[in-house]
N, C-alpha and C positions, 0 to 999 in steps of 0.2 A: 491265279486265284480263283482255280474250279473247284466249285464245292464237292462235300464229300454226302453219298449215299446215305437217310440212315433209314435201314430196313424198318417197317411196320413190323409187331407185332401181333396185333389186329386186321384185315382187311376192313375197308369202306364198305355192308352191307346194304345202305342207302342207296340210291337212287344215285346220280351226283345232279341230274337238274336239282331235284332237292336241299341238296347241299350246298347251289350257291344262292339259296334265298338269302343267308346270311346279309347283316352290315359288311362285316371284317372282308367276305370277298370285291376283289377289286382289281385292276391294271395298272393304275399307276397312284403312287405309292411316295413318301417322304420319310425315309427316320437321320433326326440327330441321335449321337450322345455325346451332345457337346454340355447337356449338365451335367452330368459323372465321371465323363474321359478322365478327368485328372487326376482321379482318382483309384483309377481303378490298375490295379494289378499284374495281372495277365496282360500277355502277347495279343493276343486275341479280343475283338466285342464282334457276334453271330449275330446272323440273321436263319431263321428260318421259314422256306420257303414248301409252302404244300400247293400243290393244280387240283383244278379243280377238271383239267383234261390235260391230255400230253402238251406242249406247250414251251416256250421259249423266252427266258427274259432276262433281262440286259438289265448290268448296275454300275452305275454310273458317281464315282465323285473325284472331289481335286482337292489331296491332299495341302494340310493346311502347312506343311513345311515347304515345300517349293513349289507350288502351285502349277503342278503337275495334274492332268485328272488322267484319272485311270479308270477305265473301262472292264467291263466282264461279261461274258454271254453264259448263262446257264441254264443246260435242257434240262428237264420237266417233262420226265415222258413215261411216268406211270405213276395217278394219283394213289396206291396205296404206297410210294414211298414217298417224303419228306427231302429234300435239300440243306446241308448246311452250308452256310459262308463264311465264311473267317476274314474283315477287317483287319487288316494288323491295326493298332493304338498307335505305332507309329507314327502313319497318315492322320492319323482326327487329332482334333485339340477345343479348346474351349473358346470361343471364338470373340477372342475380346476385341470389336469393330464390326463392324457387318461386311459382309464376306462368305460368299457361296461354298467355305471349304468345309469339309465334314459333314455337309451337306449329303445324303445319300436320296439316290435318286433312282426309285425301282420301275420297269413299266415292263409288262408283256400282253401276249397275245391274246389267250385265255386269263378268264380269271384266278385270283391266287389266295391263296392267308398267308401273311405273315403273321412271325414274330421276333420283334428284339430281343438280346438278353445280353447281359454280359455277368461275369463272374471271375472269382479273383479269388483270392487267400484270407481275406473279409468275408466276403458275403455276394449277392448277388442276387440279382429278380430279372424275369422275363417279362414282356409288357407283350402284347398284340398290337398292330399297326394299324389306324385306319383308312382304306383307301380316300385320296384325296377330292374323292365324291361325296365323302359325307363331313370332310371339316365342316367349321362354322366360325363365326367373325367376334364370335367372346369367351375368355375363362373369366375365374376366379383359382389362381394359385395359392392354396390354403397357408399358413404360414406358424403353423400349428401342429409341432411332431409329439406324437405323446412320448414323453420319454419312457427307459424299461426300468420295470423294480432294481432296485438300488446303484438307480444312478443319481446322482447327483443334483438336488433343483438349478448349483447354482452350475452347474458343469459346460465349457463353451463346446455347443454340437459345433460342427461346419454348416455356413451359411444352407441354405434350401436355395436351387439352382432351375433356372424354367433356361429353354432354348427354343426362341422362335423362330421358326422353317418358312417360307413363305413359299408354295408353290405358284404362287404369279405377282404381281407387282399390287404395293400394296400399304396403306398406312398404317399407322398400329400405332396407340394411345395406349401407354403406360399408366397408372394412379398407383406409387404407394400405399401401402397399408398403415400399420401404428408404428413401422422402424423403415431406417431409409435404404434408399434403392438406387446399387449401383446398374447402369444400364452400358454394356461394354463396355467396365471400367470411369464410367461417372457417373459419380452419386447426386441426388436431387431426397431430399429432404419427405419428412412423415405425411403424408393425403396428398405431395404434389402429382401434376400431369407430367409429362414428360413426350411427343410426338417425332419417329421416327419415323423415314422410307426403307420400303424393304423391296427392295427389286428380285424379280422371276429366279427364284435359286439360292439367296441368300438368309440370312440367318441373324438372331441377335441373342446375346448371354443376360440373363437378369441373375439378383445375385439381393436375396437380401436376409435377414437375423431370423432366427425360429423364436416365437413368443412364449419361447420359457413356460411350455405344457399350461399354458394357460385353457382355460374352456370358450373363452370369448376371444378374438383376434378377427383384425380387417384384413380380406385375404391381399393380393395385389390384382388389381385389375387388367386385364387389356381384352381392349376394343381393334376392333379393325378393317379396312372397309372393304378384303378378299378377305374369304376364307383362308388362315392359317393350322398352321399343326403346335400343337405346343406340348414340352415333355418336361417331365419335371424330373426333379431330382434330390437327393441328399443324402449324407453319412453323419450320421452321430457316433461314438464310441464305440459303439456295440453294432454296427450292421450299419446296410444298405437302401433306399430306396431306389426304382427306379420303375415310375409309372406314367403311362401316355395318360393326361386330361383326355376327360369328350369333354367337348366342347359348352362353354355356356347356355349354348344356347339348346341344348339338350337336358331340356328340367323335366321335371313330373313333379304331382301328388304324392302319390305310393310306392311306398317300394316294402322291400323284403331284405331284409339289414342282415346279411348269414354270420356264424360266428363261425371260426378258423377250425377244423377239426384238427384236435391235442395228437401228433406223433407219437409213434411207439417208444416207449423209453422217458417220454416229457411229462411234464409235470406244471398245469396252467396253475401263472405265480398268481396275474392280474386280471382282469377283463381288457379286451377286446375295445378299438376307440371305430365310433362312424367319426366323421369330419364331413359337416352338413354346412351347406355354403347358399347366401340368397340371390336373389334377384331384386326382388323388391323388398319397402319398407314393409315394416310392420308384421311379417309373416309366422304364424303360431304353427308350430310345427309340436306332433302329439307324435310320444312313443309309449307303449305303456300306458301305467299309471298316469304317464308326467309331462311335462311341457314347456315351451321354452319359448320365448319373441329374439325374429334374428332378422336385422336392417338390410338392407341391401348392399350390399360388398362384404359382407360381416359370417367368417365360419363360427361354428360353435364345436367344440367335442362334447360329447355323449358317453357314455360307459355303456357297453354293450354286453351283457352277461351271460346273456342267450339272444335265439335271434329275434329279432323283432320287427314289426312291422312299422313304418314311416311313415303319418300320414300329413300334410301344410296345407294349409289356405292357399301359398302362390305358389308358383313352381320353386324346385330346390335343385340341386344336385347333392352325391351322397356318395364319400369314400371311405373305408371301412380296412382303419390296420390293423396290423396282428404286433401282439408285443412280445421280444420270445421270451420262452417258459426255460427250460433246462438250456444251460448257454449252446452247454456242448452238438446240443440235436437241430436246434431253425431259428434265423435273427427273425427281426421283425422283415414285413412287406407291408405295399397297400396294394386295396385292389378297385377298383370303379364298383361301382353298385349300381346299374341298370333302373329305369322305374316298371311297373308293373306289366306297364302299357303295353313296353316293349318286346312281351314276353314273346315264345315263338315258336308252331309244333315239332319245329327240327331242329340240328343244330349239329354242329361238327367238331368236336371239342378235341385241342390240342394240347400235348403236353412237350415242350420243348423239354431239350437233353443234352448232356453233355457229357463226357468221359473223361476219366484221368487217368488214363491207363486202359485198364479191364475197370476201373468202379466206376461207377457212375455215379457225377454230383447229387443228382437231388435222388437220395435211396429210395424215399416214400411223396409220392405222388396221390391226387386225392379227385374226386369227381363233389363238386356240388352243386346239389340242386335246389329251386325252390318250383314247387309245383303245388297247384291248386289241386280241389280233389278228386274231381274226377281226371288226372292226368296220371294218379298215385300208383293206380294199379296200373296199368297200360305203357308206364316210362320201361324200354327198351332200350340196353350200351351195345354196338357191335352183332345185333339180331337177338340179343339172349331178354330174356326179364330180367330188370332189373334188381339185383341180390344185397341192394343197402339197404342202413335203418333208416326210418322217418322220424323226425321230431317236431316237437309243435312250436307253430310261431304266436310270439306274445303278443297277442290285440289285433289277430287275424285267423281265415281258417284255414289260410294255407298253410303245406309242410316242410320241411326241411330236410332232405337228405339228403349220405356223407357213402361216398366208395374208393377205397382203393385203387388206384389202376394204370397199368402198365406204360409204357414208355410210347411218346409221338401223336399218334392222329388214334380219333376215335368214334363212331359215329353213334348220334342219340336223335330219338323219338318218341314220339307220344300221339301213341293210336286214338286217345281224348285228351280235352283240352289241354293249356300251355304250358309251357315252360322257361325258367331261366336258369342259365349252369356257369359255373366255372371250374378253372382247374385251379389246384393248388398243390406248389413240393415243398419239397422238407428236405434237407441234408445239413451236413454239418457246418455250423454257420451258416448256411445258406435257407433261403427260403423264397418263392415268387408265389403273385396273386394273379391271377389271369381272366378277365371275363371271357368266355364262351361266346356264339353267336348272337347276336338281338338284331333288332330293327332300328335305325337313326332315322327321329324323328325329329323333325325342325320344331326348337319353339317357336309359339303364333307371336312376335310383336305385340300385334294390335289383331282387336279382336272387335268386331260390327255385329248389328245386330240390325235388320232392318225390318222396318214394317210397310208393304204395299196395302193400297185401296184395295181395297174390293166392293160390291156392288150389283144389284141387276140393269141389262140394259133391255133399254125397251126399242119405237123402232128407229131411232135413228142410229146405225151403224158402224159409229166409228165412236172409241173412248178415250180415253186416259186415265194410263196405271200411272200413278204417284207415288213414287219409290223415297223414304223417312228413316232415314238416319236416327231408329230410335232409342239406340245406343252404342258408344266407343268408351273401348278400353285402350287406351293408348300405351306404347310402351314405355319399360319403367325409366326411371333416367339414368341411370346407371349404365347402360345399354350405348347408350349417348345418337340412339339411333335419330337422324334428323326427318322434321315433323312434314305429315303425310301432305303434299300440295294437287294431286290428283288422285281420282280412283273411275279405275276400268268397271267394268258391273257388263258381265253376260249375259243375257237374261234369252229361256228358249219357253217354247209353245209351241201348242199343235197346231202344226202349218196348215189342217181342213179347214182349221176353225177361222183362224184370227192372221191377216200380214200387215208389215208396218203401209204407216199413214203418208209418212217422209219417203219420197224415192231417196232421198240423198244419204238413208242409212247404209251403215253395210250391212250387209242379210248374207245367209246363206242355212244352208235345211239341210238337218239328219235327218236320217231312218224317221221320216215324216216329222220332224219338229224345224221353227225356226230359230237362229240360235243369235241369237242381236248383241253387239258392244252397244256400249252410250259409254261414253268419254264426261266426266265431268268437274269440275274444280267445287273448293270448296267457297262458302260467301263470306265475305268481309276477312278473306285471309286464311280462314282454318277450316278446318270438319268441326262440325261441334252434334248434340247430340241433340233431335229433335229436327233438326234439318230436312227439307225436302229435298233429295241434292239429281233427284232425277226426275224430267215425264213423258212418258213410251204413250204418243199415237198410232192407235187402234185401227185395222176397218176390220170389221165382225160379216158376220153371216156369210163364210164361205162353209161348206160340209155342212154331214148333220145332227154333230153334237151343242146340247143343248148347254155348256157350259167348258167353260175353257180356263187354266192354268197357267199363273207368269211367274216362271221359277227363278230365278238367280241362280245360275248356274255356273260362275263364276266371278270371283272379286280380287283386284290388284289393288294397292296403296304405291303410289312410287312419288318419290322425293323430290329434292328437285332437283339433283340429278338424273333423274329417269330410272335411280334404282328402285327392283319391288322389293317390297317390305312385305316379310313373311306372318300373313294373317289368316284368321278363321273368320268363320260368319255364321251365323243363324237366321232365319225369315222364319215371317208372319202374315200372314195374308195372300193376297193375290187370287183368288178366288173369283170366275162373273160368269154370272148366269143368263142368259139370253130369256126373255120374256116379248111377247103381243110380237109374235111370226108365224110364217107359215107356210107352207111347201105347193110351190108351183107341179106342174101339168108332171113334171118329170122326178119328184119327188124331192127336189129340193129344197131346204129351205132358205126360204129369204127374210131378210126385213120384211112388215108390213108395208105394202103398197098406198097403205093411205100418206102419200108423202103431196099430195096437195094438187097443185101446176106439177109440178115436177114430177113427171114418169118416165119409164124407158119402156122399151119392145123391140128385140130382135124375127127381122124378118126374109128366108127363112127361119125355120130350124129346129132340126136338126141342118146343119150349113154345109155344105158340097165343095165349093169354090170361095165364096162371098156372099155375105146381106147387108141386109140393111138396119141401123140402126136407127130405131125412132125416138127424139126426143122431146120432151116440153119441158120447157124451162124458164121459169121466169126472167125477163128482162132484164132486173136489178139484181140477179144471181151473178156473182162472181166466172169467173171462162169455168165451164168446165175441165176435167181431164176425165179421157177415155182411158182404160186401162183392162187388160186384158189376164186371167194368172192361170198358172195349172190347177189341176184336182188339189197336188200338194202349194197348196199355197208360191208357188212362185212365176213371179212376173216375168211374162215374155211380150208384152207388149205395153206402148202408152204413148199417147197425142192429146193435142189440143185438138178439136174444133175448128177450122176457121169459120169468120161472121157470117160469109152466106153459107156453109151447109147448116148452123145453126137460124137463120132465118129459115131455112128452108126443113128443118126438123130433121135434117135424111143425113148420116152419117153412112156412106162405106165402109164395111167391115172384110175386106180381106184376108184369104186363111194362110198364103204366101207358101210356106215348108212345114206348117207347124201337124204337127203329127195325128191321128186320130182318137179322140178322145175324151173327158169332159171337163169346158173353163168356166171361167164364173167372169165376167164381163161386168165389170163397176166405171159407174160412172157417177162423181164427184164434180161439187158446181160449194165452196165453200165447207161448210160443217154441217151437208147434205151431202148424202150418195146411198145409190138408188145399187144393188146388184142381179143379176139377173143369173141363170146357169144359162150354157149355149152349147151346143155339138154339134166336134166336125169328123163327118162318118168319112 
């Protein structure tokens, strides 16, 4: 099964490290044709492989008919050439029952791009395949397939199918929409849930009826404990879809939805359609001068007569469908729309190609761009300035660009601004729409806003940082996320200004900053807005700065199983200023010495080998702790003086193997502590 090389018509002209920035590049992939293979009438299904560097790609799958594992190794020797690999259709089948059969596994040593393609006498479509590292856990499979002009509303379309593939062991919860759902041949009723366990490499097939061209419908919700891939496909009487859904964790609130270019000789007889899925209840979606309200798990169909900006109050997922015009020019197709936040300054555009003898299956191919105003004048394709036309976008200052292009792969870059890209191909009763490179970002299930106490610090050199959970936005119920039972905070502050009071706290120093993890649980079994979630005690009066800011550097919410919940956060407060301070003869800022009978001095200072620490501590005070810190705030010595040393008021300080330099000696007793600077010569 050695793939044949398809020579690129245009060499890639941008640097390879730039190409590898795109999220579609990866080294491990899973591919399933299970959702459409029963309808494909050609002998083979195809994979297109494009390398970033010379590499070797292994392809393996288990045939459904005989259970034999087939493997092949493909040498991808030149980034200027893609490789097409044919998978015999007789080896694949729709997987009724949990089975690893027909799941195609790919692994390469260097990053590659993968596109999957189906083509037969009635139609076909290509889709970019996401690498395993960007797969996620929640999908909404739409059940609305907009019918073409002239197709009767009561016609019986083929069922909507989706094959769910798990690269690792996962529990998958499926919830049917408004129609019954078949899971590996077993039927569940509308709105019901069903749980299945998938081992690594297994897949299952779900089937449901289309919602008969409705404008609102509940989609099939797929929730998994580990990342999975969902391949979505369906056929109606006039064409076939094939599209890999991006995960429902990949949500955004701002989109530019393009219209499909009209192929030569074609006539547009109806508008395109955008299918929008919502993850939260009462999601207000605005497009042009109109708006619509959608609840969690629902999909709404919006007709798109011109490229349009979509905005929503809560994150949404968007697919755009093309209805065929002139029947002998192009069929319908579906295309994923990434949100505006996913724009990239450069991309790799792949145009998959098949040939029937000497004739191209896709006779016309286009690149479609969404670009901001600063990018439109700087776009280059294969190193040459953009020569396509630009059109306006309803409700946005962005522009949409269209241009025909040749076979296979092309480079795309913008020296200013950011852009998004799609490739679209048309042939006789065939069409495909495919996303270009873009950055995949995880949907933040939780958002927390923290408020840190602030203030002025006077003669005491210890102070408390109170961390309050000012606001907590929990994940939508649709996602089925377990509640958080643990919070891990990583705090960061200048190490030359303050150090932890508690010696048992984990601490490290990076680039002059203390980095401190704090673990905490909820009060009364649940995190609530307004709770004080952590207290951090710090030692002040180190270094020479008059203030310190404590920042939250990282936040992790964990559920009962220890799984991290993807979250975002913001912070306010955390700034402290020091007052009533003085400098000793060395110019070191210290806490005011007006500490009553509590005094500390070091003789001699500077120190050669050893010195005497002279202490004066009231008898009622707690047993003191003597600590020595470096100038960076790292503790290098700590001990409790003996009763005899306290009675004498003298404690020996032995240098040992400590290197020369500036140090801080701190003596703490209860809530009171004093710091003096010492120098080892």
